[in-house]
N, CA, C and O of each residue as an XYZ file, in Angstrom:
724
protein
N      91.619    114.744     79.801
C      92.030    113.359     79.636
C      93.133    113.073     80.648
O      94.141    113.780     80.679
N      92.957    112.055     81.467
C      93.963    111.737     82.481
C      94.530    110.339     82.282
O      95.054    109.752     83.229
N      94.438    109.790     81.072
C      94.901    108.446     80.833
C      95.813    108.389     79.613
O      95.817    109.273     78.756
N      96.587    107.299     79.578
C      97.453    107.012     78.443
C      97.117    105.599     77.944
O      96.488    104.815     78.654
N      97.537    105.296     76.742
C      97.430    103.938     76.222
C      98.831    103.335     76.279
O      99.783    103.917     75.759
N      98.951    102.187     76.901
C     100.261    101.543     77.036
C     100.587    100.740     75.782
O      99.744    100.570     74.901
N     101.793    100.261     75.717
C     102.234     99.485     74.562
C     101.350     98.252     74.335
O     101.105     97.865     73.193
N     100.877     97.642     75.415
C     100.023     96.450     75.280
C      98.586     96.802     74.917
O      97.759     95.915     74.705
N      98.290     98.097     74.845
C      96.948     98.532     74.479
C      96.020     98.792     75.652
O      94.826     99.029     75.466
N      96.568     98.747     76.862
C      95.736     99.012     78.041
C      95.559    100.518     78.230
O      96.442    101.318     77.920
N      94.399    100.866     78.745
C      94.149    102.251     79.140
C      94.629    102.383     80.581
O      94.169    101.662     81.467
N      95.550    103.306     80.807
C      96.119    103.509     82.132
C      95.741    104.900     82.610
O      96.155    105.903     82.029
N      94.945    104.950     83.683
C      94.497    106.227     84.240
C      95.537    106.727     85.233
O      95.763    106.109     86.273
N      96.164    107.846     84.907
C      97.234    108.401     85.735
C      96.727    108.925     87.079
O      97.466    108.919     88.064
N      95.478    109.374     87.126
C      94.943    109.938     88.356
C      94.238    108.907     89.235
O      94.093    109.111     90.440
N      93.803    107.804     88.633
C      93.146    106.734     89.385
C      93.674    105.372     88.926
O      92.921    104.557     88.393
N      94.970    105.134     89.137
C      95.532    103.851     88.692
C      95.094    102.715     89.596
O      94.855    102.896     90.790
N      94.995    101.525     88.987
C      94.666    100.327     89.753
C      95.688     99.247     89.432
O      96.408     99.333     88.437
N      95.743     98.242     90.274
C      96.662     97.124     90.051
C      96.355     96.415     88.738
O      97.271     95.913     88.087
N      95.099     96.363     88.335
C      94.719     95.691     87.094
C      95.278     96.396     85.861
O      95.402     95.779     84.803
N      95.609     97.647     85.980
C      96.166     98.412     84.858
C      97.669     98.174     84.677
O      98.235     98.509     83.637
N      98.298     97.601     85.683
C      99.755     97.400     85.674
C     100.082     96.128     84.897
O      99.478     95.080     85.128
N     101.035     96.224     83.980
C     101.403     95.081     83.155
C     102.928     94.975     83.096
O     103.612     95.953     82.794
N     103.451     93.793     83.383
C     104.912     93.587     83.411
C     105.561     93.886     82.068
O     106.649     94.461     82.020
N     104.904     93.503     80.976
C     105.504     93.767     79.658
C     105.527     95.261     79.358
O     106.474     95.758     78.747
N     104.495     95.975     79.782
C     104.494     97.433     79.593
C     105.629     98.083     80.365
O     106.304     98.976     79.852
N     105.841     97.636     81.603
C     106.909     98.203     82.420
C     108.268     97.936     81.782
O     109.072     98.856     81.627
N     108.527     96.694     81.415
C     109.820     96.337     80.821
C     110.070     97.132     79.542
O     111.163     97.659     79.337
N     109.067     97.217     78.694
C     109.232     97.936     77.427
C     109.469     99.433     77.663
O     110.431    100.006     77.152
N     108.588    100.050     78.436
C     108.689    101.498     78.630
C     109.990    101.897     79.316
O     110.635    102.861     78.905
N     110.384    101.160     80.363
C     111.629    101.507     81.052
C     112.838    101.308     80.156
O     113.828    102.028     80.286
N     112.775    100.343     79.249
C     113.901    100.115     78.337
C     114.000    101.197     77.268
O     115.049    101.357     76.645
N     112.928    101.935     77.054
C     112.909    103.007     76.052
C     113.321    104.361     76.632
O     113.563    105.307     75.882
N     113.404    104.459     77.960
C     113.724    105.735     78.596
C     115.191    105.790     78.986
O     115.714    104.887     79.639
N     115.837    106.855     78.578
C     117.248    107.042     78.891
C     117.394    107.769     80.222
O     116.699    108.747     80.497
N     118.304    107.271     81.032
C     118.599    107.917     82.317
C     119.192    109.309     82.076
O     119.738    109.593     81.010
N     119.073    110.157     83.083
C     119.673    111.488     83.099
C     119.184    112.357     81.938
O     119.915    113.207     81.431
N     117.943    112.128     81.533
C     117.338    112.908     80.464
C     118.158    112.842     79.180
O     118.119    113.756     78.356
N     118.905    111.744     79.021
C     119.706    111.538     77.825
C     121.098    112.124     77.884
O     121.852    112.004     76.918
N     121.461    112.754     78.983
C     122.780    113.394     79.103
C     123.829    112.395     79.563
O     124.435    112.550     80.623
N     124.030    111.373     78.751
C     125.004    110.314     79.009
C     125.813    110.078     77.738
O     125.424    110.503     76.650
N     126.941    109.396     77.893
C     127.822    109.128     76.759
C     127.190    108.183     75.746
O     127.447    108.301     74.548
N     126.374    107.254     76.207
C     125.682    106.285     75.351
C     124.324    106.003     75.975
O     124.145    106.171     77.182
N     123.376    105.579     75.167
C     122.045    105.280     75.674
C     122.140    104.282     76.823
O     122.778    103.236     76.706
N     121.498    104.624     77.925
C     121.484    103.789     79.124
C     120.086    103.896     79.714
O     119.679    104.964     80.173
N     119.361    102.804     79.701
C     117.942    102.837     80.050
C     117.676    102.750     81.548
O     118.506    102.289     82.332
N     116.500    103.206     81.904
C     116.009    103.059     83.269
C     115.884    101.570     83.609
O     116.133    101.169     84.746
N     115.499    100.756     82.627
C     115.399     99.308     82.857
C     116.744     98.743     83.293
O     116.808     97.973     84.252
N     117.822     99.117     82.601
C     119.138     98.601     82.977
C     119.541     99.129     84.349
O     120.128     98.395     85.145
N     119.236    100.384     84.632
C     119.509    100.944     85.964
C     118.838    100.086     87.042
O     119.459     99.769     88.057
N     117.577     99.710     86.826
C     116.851     98.891     87.804
C     117.487     97.518     87.956
O     117.535     96.974     89.060
N     117.971     96.959     86.866
C     118.673     95.677     86.933
C     119.939     95.802     87.779
O     120.247     94.913     88.573
N     120.669     96.897     87.610
C     121.886     97.132     88.398
C     121.528     97.235     89.879
O     122.170     96.603     90.718
N     120.515     98.020     90.199
C     120.108     98.187     91.601
C     119.715     96.843     92.198
O     120.073     96.541     93.337
N     118.984     96.035     91.440
C     118.544     94.733     91.948
C     119.720     93.803     92.243
O     119.641     92.971     93.146
N     120.790     93.940     91.498
C     121.965     93.099     91.740
C     122.754     93.541     92.978
O     123.581     92.785     93.487
N     122.507     94.735     93.453
C     123.270     95.285     94.577
C     122.618     95.057     95.939
O     123.173     95.449     96.966
N     121.448     94.426     95.952
C     120.742     94.199     97.226
C     120.691     92.704     97.535
O     120.869     91.880     96.638
N     120.452     92.350     98.791
C     120.266     90.931     99.131
C     119.084     90.343     98.349
O     118.162     91.058     97.955
N     119.136     89.038     98.139
C     118.145     88.338     97.307
C     116.701     88.639     97.708
O     115.837     88.777     96.842
N     116.430     88.741     99.003
C     115.037     88.920     99.438
C     114.468     90.297     99.082
O     113.261     90.507     99.208
N     115.315     91.245     98.639
C     114.839     92.585     98.281
C     114.993     92.887     96.795
O     114.784     94.023     96.369
N     115.355     91.888     96.009
C     115.605     92.148     94.595
C     114.342     92.528     93.827
O     114.425     93.329     92.896
N     113.191     91.992     94.175
C     111.957     92.376     93.491
C     111.662     93.858     93.729
O     111.366     94.592     92.786
N     111.741     94.288     94.961
C     111.513     95.697     95.286
C     112.514     96.589     94.552
O     112.151     97.647     94.038
N     113.773     96.156     94.508
C     114.807     96.939     93.834
C     114.541     97.024     92.335
O     114.697     98.088     91.736
N     114.144     95.919     91.732
C     113.867     95.929     90.294
C     112.702     96.854     89.973
O     112.694     97.510     88.932
N     111.721     96.907     90.863
C     110.517     97.716     90.624
C     110.619     99.149     91.155
O     109.675     99.924     90.997
N     111.733     99.516     91.776
C     111.784    100.804     92.474
C     111.511    102.012     91.576
O     111.049    103.041     92.068
N     111.780    101.916     90.296
C     111.489    103.009     89.363
C     110.385    102.652     88.370
O     110.256    103.304     87.334
N     109.593    101.633     88.671
C     108.550    101.178     87.742
C     107.506    102.249     87.455
O     106.864    102.211     86.405
N     107.324    103.196     88.357
C     106.368    104.278     88.095
C     106.723    105.023     86.814
O     105.845    105.533     86.118
N     108.010    105.082     86.511
C     108.466    105.845     85.346
C     107.983    105.235     84.037
O     108.013    105.902     83.003
N     107.539    103.983     84.061
C     106.941    103.376     82.874
C     105.624    104.072     82.528
O     105.180    104.033     81.380
N     105.012    104.697     83.508
C     103.711    105.337     83.314
C     103.760    106.860     83.379
O     102.998    107.530     82.682
N     104.637    107.412     84.200
C     104.677    108.876     84.357
C     105.944    109.506     83.785
O     106.092    110.728     83.815
N     106.852    108.697     83.268
C     108.087    109.221     82.700
C     109.169    109.371     83.749
O     108.920    109.263     84.950
N     110.355    109.617     83.277
C     111.523    109.777     84.149
C     111.928    111.242     84.145
O     112.570    111.716     83.207
N     111.555    111.942     85.179
C     111.980    113.328     85.329
C     113.288    113.359     86.106
O     113.507    112.543     87.001
N     114.154    114.303     85.759
C     115.382    114.458     86.528
C     114.996    114.879     87.944
O     114.042    115.632     88.141
N     115.745    114.387     88.921
C     115.391    114.582     90.336
C     115.166    116.037     90.740
O     114.200    116.310     91.453
N     116.013    116.992     90.319
C     115.750    118.378     90.728
C     114.386    118.894     90.258
O     113.729    119.646     90.979
N     113.958    118.500     89.065
C     112.649    118.924     88.570
C     111.530    118.207     89.322
O     110.521    118.817     89.675
N     111.712    116.926     89.562
C     110.712    116.130     90.286
C     110.449    116.734     91.670
O     109.304    116.788     92.120
N     111.494    117.177     92.329
C     111.344    117.761     93.672
C     110.594    119.083     93.640
O     109.991    119.481     94.636
N     110.629    119.765     92.498
C     109.953    121.056     92.373
C     108.488    120.925     91.982
O     107.772    121.924     91.923
N     108.037    119.713     91.717
C     106.667    119.496     91.252
C     105.889    118.597     92.207
O     105.801    117.391     91.975
N     105.322    119.156     93.276
C     104.618    118.324     94.261
C     103.433    117.556     93.671
O     103.149    116.442     94.113
N     102.740    118.122     92.689
C     101.609    117.410     92.081
C     102.098    116.157     91.356
O     101.452    115.111     91.409
N     103.233    116.269     90.685
C     103.813    115.108     90.014
C     104.101    114.012     91.030
O     103.798    112.841     90.799
N     104.681    114.395     92.139
C     105.044    113.410     93.166
C     103.793    112.715     93.716
O     103.839    111.526     94.031
N     102.682    113.441     93.834
C     101.432    112.828     94.301
C     100.912    111.803     93.299
O     100.478    110.715     93.679
N     100.960    112.156     92.020
C     100.523    111.228     90.968
C     101.433    110.007     90.949
O     100.966    108.871     90.871
N     102.734    110.254     91.021
C     103.701    109.152     91.032
C     103.442    108.211     92.214
O     103.568    106.995     92.077
N     103.086    108.767     93.359
C     102.830    107.942     94.544
C     101.582    107.076     94.348
O     101.561    105.928     94.792
N     100.555    107.599     93.700
C      99.365    106.791     93.417
C      99.717    105.618     92.496
O      99.262    104.491     92.697
N     100.530    105.909     91.490
C     100.962    104.856     90.570
C     101.794    103.824     91.329
O     101.632    102.621     91.124
N     102.687    104.294     92.209
C     103.524    103.387     92.993
C     102.665    102.436     93.835
O     102.959    101.243     93.917
N     101.624    102.952     94.450
C     100.757    102.105     95.275
C     100.036    101.055     94.420
O      99.841     99.926     94.868
N      99.646    101.414     93.211
C      99.026    100.427     92.309
C     100.039     99.344     91.932
O      99.694     98.164     91.874
N     101.274     99.740     91.679
C     102.334     98.775     91.365
C     102.578     97.851     92.550
O     102.693     96.637     92.386
N     102.657     98.423     93.729
C     102.882     97.614     94.937
C     101.757     96.610     95.145
O     102.000     95.457     95.500
N     100.533     97.052     94.925
C      99.389     96.149     95.066
C      99.463     95.045     94.016
O      99.221     93.879     94.329
N      99.791     95.393     92.785
C      99.864     94.407     91.687
C     100.918     93.331     91.962
O     100.689     92.150     91.699
N     102.082     93.751     92.496
C     103.180     92.808     92.678
C     103.369     92.367     94.131
O     104.349     91.698     94.462
N     102.428     92.744     94.989
C     102.418     92.299     96.379
C     103.718     92.644     97.115
O     104.360     91.790     97.727
N     104.078     93.922     97.033
C     105.240     94.412     97.786
C     104.800     95.586     98.650
O     103.779     96.223     98.392
N     105.589     95.853     99.671
C     105.309     96.977    100.569
C     105.683     98.292     99.884
O     106.693     98.349     99.182
N     104.891     99.342    100.073
C     105.207    100.626     99.431
C     106.473    101.302     99.973
O     107.127    102.057     99.253
N     106.814    101.040    101.218
C     108.029    101.631    101.777
C     109.196    100.704    101.450
O     109.254     99.559    101.897
N     110.109    101.227    100.667
C     111.252    100.410    100.242
C     112.234    100.221    101.390
O     112.422    101.127    102.202
N     112.860     99.051    101.462
C     113.870     98.831    102.503
C     115.084     99.739    102.276
O     115.393    100.080    101.134
N     115.762    100.126    103.338
C     116.926    101.021    103.205
C     117.984    100.504    102.229
O     118.652    101.302    101.572
N     118.145     99.200    102.123
C     119.175     98.668    101.220
C     118.880     99.021     99.765
O     119.807     99.136     98.964
N     117.603     99.197     99.407
C     117.272     99.592     98.031
C     117.698    101.029     97.790
O     118.240    101.346     96.732
N     117.461    101.897     98.753
C     117.903    103.298     98.625
C     119.428    103.359     98.535
O     119.978    104.105     97.725
N     120.099    102.577     99.362
C     121.566    102.552     99.332
C     122.069    102.051     97.977
O     122.995    102.629     97.406
N     121.468    100.989     97.467
C     121.874    100.431     96.173
C     121.597    101.423     95.041
O     122.370    101.516     94.088
N     120.500    102.157     95.152
C     120.173    103.173     94.146
C     121.266    104.241     94.099
O     121.641    104.709     93.024
N     121.771    104.620     95.267
C     122.858    105.617     95.320
C     124.171    105.045     94.790
O     124.918    105.747     94.107
N     124.455    103.798     95.091
C     125.666    103.167     94.547
C     125.562    103.102     93.023
O     126.533    103.376     92.318
N     124.390    102.739     92.523
C     124.185    102.715     91.065
C     124.371    104.114     90.482
O     124.997    104.273     89.435
N     123.832    105.121     91.155
C     123.973    106.504     90.684
C     125.444    106.914     90.631
O     125.885    107.508     89.647
N     126.199    106.604     91.671
C     127.628    106.943     91.687
C     128.374    106.207     90.569
O     129.280    106.764     89.949
N     127.992    104.976     90.322
C     128.618    104.184     89.267
C     128.262    104.747     87.892
O     129.116    104.835     87.010
N     126.999    105.125     87.719
C     126.553    105.725     86.459
C     127.258    107.059     86.216
O     127.668    107.356     85.095
N     127.394    107.849     87.263
C     128.097    109.133     87.141
C     129.523    108.894     86.655
O     130.000    109.589     85.758
N     130.189    107.930     87.236
C     131.573    107.613     86.864
C     131.669    107.070     85.441
O     132.535    107.486     84.671
N     130.780    106.141     85.093
C     130.923    105.405     83.845
C     130.219    106.015     82.640
O     130.617    105.764     81.502
N     129.188    106.804     82.871
C     128.328    107.205     81.756
C     128.227    108.695     81.502
O     127.717    109.110     80.461
N     128.699    109.505     82.428
C     128.512    110.948     82.297
C     129.832    111.652     82.021
O     130.910    111.131     82.303
N     129.716    112.844     81.466
C     130.903    113.651     81.221
C     131.515    114.045     82.570
O     130.791    114.332     83.523
N     132.832    114.059     82.645
C     133.473    114.486     83.903
C     133.094    115.933     84.232
O     133.004    116.787     83.349
N     132.878    116.178     85.507
C     132.544    117.534     85.964
C     133.036    117.687     87.395
O     132.893    116.764     88.197
N     133.616    118.840     87.729
C     134.214    118.999     89.058
C     133.220    119.149     90.208
O     133.589    118.916     91.359
N     131.977    119.528     89.936
C     131.019    119.741     91.019
C     130.634    118.416     91.681
O     130.356    117.422     91.010
N     130.626    118.432     92.993
C     130.211    117.254     93.765
C     128.687    117.166     93.759
O     127.998    118.180     93.644
N     128.178    115.969     93.882
C     126.747    115.746     94.027
C     126.501    115.475     95.506
O     126.893    114.419     96.003
N     125.866    116.394     96.217
C     125.660    116.204     97.663
C     124.975    114.885     98.022
O     125.266    114.308     99.070
N     124.075    114.403     97.176
C     123.368    113.149     97.481
C     124.305    111.950     97.487
O     123.955    110.894     98.013
N     125.499    112.102     96.905
C     126.448    110.988     96.834
C     127.546    111.061     97.894
O     128.470    110.247     97.880
N     127.457    112.011     98.797
C     128.455    112.122     99.854
C     128.513    110.813    100.642
O     127.504    110.350    101.174
N     129.696    110.233    100.708
C     129.895    108.986    101.429
C     129.549    107.735    100.632
O     129.694    106.623    101.139
N     129.100    107.897     99.406
C     128.740    106.755     98.553
C     129.829    106.545     97.516
O     130.279    107.494     96.873
N     130.247    105.301     97.358
C     131.294    104.970     96.391
C     130.706    104.152     95.254
O     129.790    103.359     95.471
N     131.224    104.334     94.036
C     130.745    103.528     92.913
C     131.042    102.048     93.137
O     131.916    101.685     93.924
N     130.303    101.212     92.434
C     130.537     99.772     92.471
C     131.882     99.467     91.820
O     132.424    100.286     91.078
N     132.408     98.290     92.102
C     133.691     97.900     91.531
C     133.563     97.544     90.055
O     134.539     97.648     89.312
N     132.384     97.129     89.619
C     132.197     96.787     88.211
C     131.974     98.049     87.377
O     131.679     99.118     87.911
N     132.118     97.906     86.087
C     131.860     98.991     85.134
C     130.542     98.701     84.416
O     130.215     97.546     84.140
N     129.808     99.735     84.124
C     128.541     99.584     83.422
C     128.791     99.594     81.917
O     129.424    100.505     81.382
N     128.288     98.575     81.255
C     128.313     98.507     79.792
C     126.859     98.610     79.338
O     126.088     97.670     79.530
N     126.473     99.736     78.739
C     125.070     99.909     78.369
C     124.556     98.821     77.425
O     125.234     98.408     76.485
N     123.338     98.375     77.711
C     122.636     97.405     76.863
C     121.864     98.158     75.788
O     121.568     99.343     75.938
N     121.545     97.471     74.720
C     120.638     98.052     73.737
C     119.233     98.055     74.332
O     118.973     97.401     75.341
N     118.342     98.793     73.700
C     116.968     98.833     74.193
C     116.335     97.435     74.196
O     115.747     97.052     75.208
N     116.432     96.654     73.105
C     115.824     95.317     73.167
C     116.458     94.412     74.224
O     115.755     93.636     74.872
N     117.776     94.503     74.406
C     118.440     93.695     75.436
C     117.938     94.064     76.825
O     117.663     93.188     77.646
N     117.820     95.363     77.085
C     117.363     95.821     78.400
C     115.919     95.410     78.658
O     115.580     94.992     79.765
N     115.068     95.526     77.642
C     113.654     95.137     77.804
C     113.548     93.655     78.143
O     112.821     93.272     79.060
N     114.270     92.830     77.405
C     114.191     91.383     77.637
C     114.789     90.993     78.982
O     114.221     90.181     79.712
N     115.949     91.581     79.306
C     116.601     91.260     80.581
C     115.718     91.669     81.758
O     115.589     90.924     82.729
N     115.111     92.850     81.672
C     114.234     93.321     82.746
C     113.025     92.395     82.885
O     112.696     91.959     83.988
N     112.372     92.099     81.774
C     111.183     91.246     81.804
C     111.512     89.862     82.363
O     110.794     89.343     83.217
N     112.601     89.270     81.875
C     112.995     87.941     82.349
C     113.282     87.941     83.850
O     112.870     87.035     84.574
N     114.001     88.978     84.307
C     114.343     89.053     85.732
C     113.091     89.265     86.573
O     112.961     88.681     87.649
N     112.177     90.088     86.097
C     110.932     90.317     86.827
C     110.141     89.019     86.970
O     109.661     88.703     88.059
N     110.003     88.269     85.884
C     109.268     87.004     85.964
C     109.959     86.018     86.901
O     109.301     85.315     87.668
N     111.279     85.972     86.835
C     112.034     85.075     87.720
C     111.822     85.456     89.181
O     111.581     84.593     90.025
N     111.911     86.737     89.474
C     111.728     87.189     90.856
C     110.292     86.984     91.334
O     110.068     86.611     92.485
N     109.335     87.221     90.468
C     107.941     86.995     90.860
C     107.697     85.531     91.181
O     106.999     85.213     92.144
N     108.263     84.647     90.390
C     108.080     83.212     90.636
C     108.699     82.799     91.962
O     108.077     82.062     92.727
N     109.896     83.255     92.243
C     110.562     82.840     93.480
C     109.983     83.553     94.690
O     109.827     82.937     95.744
N     109.662     84.829     94.568
C     109.126     85.593     95.696
C     107.747     85.076     96.093
O     107.479     84.846     97.272
N     106.885     84.897     95.116
C     105.533     84.435     95.428
C     105.537     83.000     95.925
O     104.729     82.644     96.783
N     106.428     82.172     95.402
C     106.558     80.797     95.883
C     107.001     80.783     97.343
O     106.475     80.022     98.155
N     107.981     81.639     97.665
C     108.491     81.697     99.046
C     107.407     82.215     99.992
O     107.271     81.713    101.108
N     106.640     83.208     99.562
C     105.582     83.741    100.427
C     104.479     82.713    100.659
O     103.928     82.625    101.756
N     104.160     81.940     99.631
C     103.120     80.914     99.751
C     103.565     79.806    100.718
O     102.748     79.235    101.441
N     104.860     79.515    100.718
C     105.383     78.453    101.605
C     105.477     78.901    103.052
O     105.488     78.068    103.959
N     105.543     80.193    103.279
C     105.725     80.723    104.638
C     104.458     80.626    105.459
O     104.444     81.028    106.623
């Protein structure tokens, strides 16, 4: 069996995903139910809220890409980065899902550098605000500083609604702008 049933009742094939299988409500719900850092945080903090933070850190024209940058995790789960890097088959499956998401939402599969930069700023901010203090440096954060704001974790329902609302807003403005161009 290579498929899952999503919250909306869709059958999602992990090995052969298509754009038709992608659903905005499924993404918002699933990401809001997943805790960042495998749950090793001071309070529940969802992947959905992380994506909202990243989207706020990029210029307006890249906010859709930033909001969706971790959307694959709605279907394949959120593995901690060191484990993800050790599992090449997982990364291949995740990439297939990413391409289906990109096709569904009409975005390019290669994310702009500002999204990667914002993801690192969010990570540094999350490390500061949500994790237990630890003296070891994170090499991936060398030269990256946390945002000036503090993260206040949302509840799961708040994160799901905020993510869904922002996604619909961005889709409306992005697709309208592309149609006018």
